[in-house]
N, C-alpha and C positions, 0 to 999 in steps of 0.2 A: 504494500500500500504506500502511495506517495501523498505528499501534501504540499501546498503552495507556501512560498516564503516571501515575505514582504521586504524586498531589497530594491535599491535604485536600479534603473535600467543599466545593462552592461556598459553602454557608451558613457554614461555619467560616472559610473564606478571607475571606469578606466581612466577618464580624463582627470579625475581627482587624484587617483593613485599616481599617474604620471606627473602631475603638477607637484605633488609632494616629493616625488623622487628627484625631479629636476632642482627644486629649491633646496632640498637638503644636501644634494650633491654639491651644490655651489658653495656651501659652508662646511664641506667635508664631514657631513653627517648623513651620508647616503646609505648607510647600512640598513636602517630600519625599513626604508621604502625604496625599492629599486625596480628596474625594468631590464630584461635581457631578451634574447631572441625567443625564449620559451614563454614569455609573459611577464607578469608583475609579481613581485615578491615582497613579503613583509615578515620581518623577524624581530621579535621583541622578547627578551628573556623574562620580562615581568608578566607577560600575558600569554604569548604563544606565537604561532607562525601561520601564514596563509600564502597560498599561491592562486593567481588569477590568470586565466588564459582565454583569449578570444579565438573562435574558429571561423569557418566560413559563414556568411550570412549573419544571423543574429544569435548564433549559438555561442555559449560561453560556459566555463566551469570555474567554480571557486571552491577550494578545499584547504584544509589545514587542521590545526589542533590547538585547543586552549591548554595552558599549563595545568589547570586544576579541574576543568570540566571536560569530560570525554564521553560522548554518547555511546560509542561502541564498547567501551570497557566498563564504565561505571553503571550503566543502566541495567535494571533487572526486569525482565530477562534481557539477554545480550541483544544488541542491535548491530546488524551488518549495514554500514552506511552505503553499500553498493548494491544491495538487493533491489532489483527493479530499475537500476540505473540504465540509461540508454547505451547502445553499442558504440556510439561515436566518442565517448569520453576517452581521455588519455590513459587507457588501462595500463599501459606499460609503466606509467608513473604512479598510478594509484594502487595497483595490486600489491607491490612490495611494501608500501606503507600500511595498507590494511592488514596484510598478513603478519606484520610485526607490531600491531596495536599502536601505530603512530598516526593513524588517520582518525581524527575526532569528528569531522564533519565534511560532507560533500554536497554542494549545491550546484545545480546546473540550470541553464537558461535555454529554453526552446519554446517556439510557438508563442512568444510574448510573455512567458511566465517563468519565474524561478521555482524549482521543485527540489525536494529531497525525500528521503525515506521518512515515513511517519513513525515516530517513537510511540511505543505502546503506552508508556506512562509519561507524565510530564518530566522531561529530562532537559537539563541545561547542557548544550554542546559548546557554549563559549563563543560561538560565531560573532555575535554582535559586540562582544567585548574586544575580540581580536581586531576587528576592522572598524571600531567605533568612529575614528576620525573621518571615515568615508561615507557614513550613513546619511549625511545631509550636507548641503553646501555650507551651512553655518558652521558645522563641526570641522569641515576641512579648512574653511577660511580662518577659523580660530587657531588651528595649528600653524598655518602659514603666517598669520598675524604675529604669532609669537616669535617668528624668525626675524622680524624687523625690530631693530633696537634703536632706531633713530627717529622715526616719525611718531607723532602723537597718536593716540588710540584711534580716533575717528579716521585719520588719514591712513593709518596702517590697515584698518578694516577695509577701506575703499581700495587700497592697492592690492590686498589679498583677493578681494572679489573680482577686480579687473583681471588678475592673473588667471583665476579659474574660468572666467568668461572667455578669455583668449584661448585657453586650453580646449574648451568646448568647440570653438570655431577653428581650431588648428592654426592659431596665429600667434603662439608664444614666440617672443624674440628676446634678444639681449636687453632691450629696453624694459620690457615688462618684468624680466627677472631682476635686472639691476635696480628697478624701482623698489622692489621688495627687499633685496638682499644687501644693497649698499655697495659702495666702491671697494670694500675689502674682500668681497666675494670672488670666487673663481668663476667668472661668467662663462668662460669657454667650457669648463666642465659641466656647469649647469645646462648650458645650451646643448651639449652633446647628449646629456641624459634626456633632455626634452626631445631631441631628435629620435633617440631610441624609443621613446614613448609615443612617437607619432603625433605630437601636439604642436609642431612647428610647420610653417608653410612648406608644402611639397613632400611631407612625410606622412606615413600612416602607421598605426600600431602594428606590432608583430602578430602573426596569427599562426596557430599550430594546425596540422592536419588532423582529421578525425582518427580516432584510435580504433583498435580491434579488440573485442572482448576475448579474454583467454578461454581456452576450452575447459580449463580446470583451475581452481584456485582454493586457497586455504581460508576457511571462514570460521570465526569464533562462534561457537554454538552455546556456550555458557559464559556469563560475565565473571569478572574477578570475584565478586561477592558470591555468586552461585558456586564457583569452584571452591572457594573457602568453605562454604557450608557443606558441600559434598564431602570434603575431607573431614571436617569436624564431626559430621554425622557418623562417618565410619569410625572415628575415634571413640565416640560414645558407645558404639556397638562392640568395639574390640574388647578382648580380654587380655590380661597380662600374661606374657610368656613366663614360664617357670624358670627363674634364675636365682642363684644364691643371693641371700641378703648381704649387703656390704658389711664389712667388719666395723666394730666400734672404732672411732677415731677421736683424736683430740679436737678436731674441728667440730664434731657433733657435740662433744661435751661443752665446748665453748658456746655453741649456739643455744643449747639447753640452759646453760647458766645465765646467758644474757636474757633469754625469754623469762625465766623466773624473776630476774631482777626488774623486768618491765611489766610484770603482772599488774593489770589495771587496778585490782582490788588489794594489791599488796599481799596476797595469800599464795603466791607461786603459780596460780592458774593463768596460763597464757596460751593463745592460739596463733599459729602461723600457717597461712595458706599462700602458696607461691607457685607461679609458673616461671620457668627459666630455661633459656637455651644459650647458645654461645654469645649472642648479641642482644637479646631482649630479656626483660625482667618485669614481672608485674605481680601484684599482691591483691588479695581480697580479704575483707575483714572476717575473722572467725568469731566465735562466741566471746572470746576474751582477747581482743587484739592488743598488741604491745602498746603501752602508754608512753606519752611524752613526759618530760620532767619540767618543772617550772624553771623559766629562764634559759632553757636549752635552745640552741640555735635551731631555726626552722629546718625541717627535713633531716636533722642530724640522726634521729632514730632510724629513719628509712634508709639513709646511706649506710649506717652501720649494719643494719639488717641485711642489706644487699651484699656487703662485704662478707659477712659471716656465711650467708647462703652460698655464695659463689665459691668460697673456700671449701665448704662442705661438698659441693658438687664436684669440684676438682678432685678432692680426696677420695670420693666414692666412685669416680669414673673407672671404667674397665674397657680395654680395647676390644673385647669380644661382645660384652653385654651392652655397652654404650653408657649413656648418662640419663638419669631420670629427667623428666620434663615437669612433672607436678610433684610438689612436696607439701605434706601437712604434718605439723608437729603440735601436739597438745601436751603441755606440761602441768604438773602439780607441784606441790612443795617437796614431794619425795620421789616422784617418778615422771615418766613421760611416755607418750605413744607417738610413733612415727609411721607415716604412710607415704610410699614412693610409687609413682606411676611412670613407667617407661613407654608404654604401648597404648594407653587408653586415656580417655577424658574422664576423670573421676566424677562421681555424682556430687561430691562436695564442692566442685568448682563451678560457679554460676556461668551459664551460657546465655548471652543476650542476643545471639545470632548475628551480631555485628562485628564484635571484636574477638580475636582469638589468635592462636599461634600463626605466624607467617609461614606460608608454604615453603618458601625458599629456606627459611631457618630449619623447618622440620626436615627438609630434604638433606641439608647438611648434617643434621644430627643422625638420621637413620643410615645414611650412606657411610658414616664413620664406624658403624657396627659391622660385625661379621654377618653375612647374609642370613645365617640361622636365627639371628636375633632381631631381624627387622619385622615390624608389625605388618599385619595383613593389609593395612591401608596404604602402604608404601607406593604401590603402582599409581594411586590416585594423585600423587604429587607431580607426576610427569606433566609439564606444561601442555603437551600435545593432547591431553585429555579434553582440554577446553575447545579444541578445534575439530572441524570436519571438512573434508574436501567436497567441493560442489562444482558442478559443471555450469 
């Protein structure tokens, strides 16, 4: 299913892009907005990237990805941004990006309208944030106006508008660029960029030929969140493999002593619930969570708890059996109980279906074990589980 998208016409979008490219090139800031033989480019580490290309007639394609919003990866269920897309798109450029989760949105213009794949749920793909300066003449003029450091505000606004109007007419010249950028600008470089963009007399924008749909491609069938929940569900259902209990260590004794000292009621009763792997660490409150002390530096207790748990995990590691992932310790004034989970998600660890062990971290943990001691859900960690080939 496809849906219409409200964007400026390709011609307007192009002239605004080309005007920004020319102006910024003139002051040696042409990296964010540029034009080459394959079309227009935008690269901004703060938001994301976009590519825009014109084809024959009135066909055009706009694609890219926002740094934080990604319709293909983040939405549940997963969205393939190329399902139902026309055959004439530049598939040789788009397919590798889509297959490696780098393609957050694809919008194409044909028969007088912009279209894209319809997202099943309300999903932000970040398109409007990535190309925000191009969405209206006022927004583009505001960016151009900011490049003028000599004229007063009303005059700079008028100069920026004049440059945009000249771009629409294909009449940008050294005079219109110089009026905006001033004498210190590199007008030759600015004019060369304007020529590449086809907004100067006698030039035209570059166009790309229609593409060819590949006979087969790799398509994400489940989202990152769905893949996580698939693994976590299998961890809930798994049972612990029978392995010897680790021997008592000084590190365990030190952790138990610290917990008794931190008993919230001062009676030695303290609870510790932990998830840990090589790079991540999280805790959940038990019945008697470790208490803070008056005047103590903020997070001091958590940092010390982390140090003690990591030391214990190192001491109890085994090259064959691996390292536990979940740990529960319950102390009293005279004893303690300990529960370690290497292969399963314990019932006492709350699951909110949103946060949990990272699959890459889990893969590192289980691959460090002897194959005999790898849990049943290990194959689900393979990234290829999330994809399917399609014609």
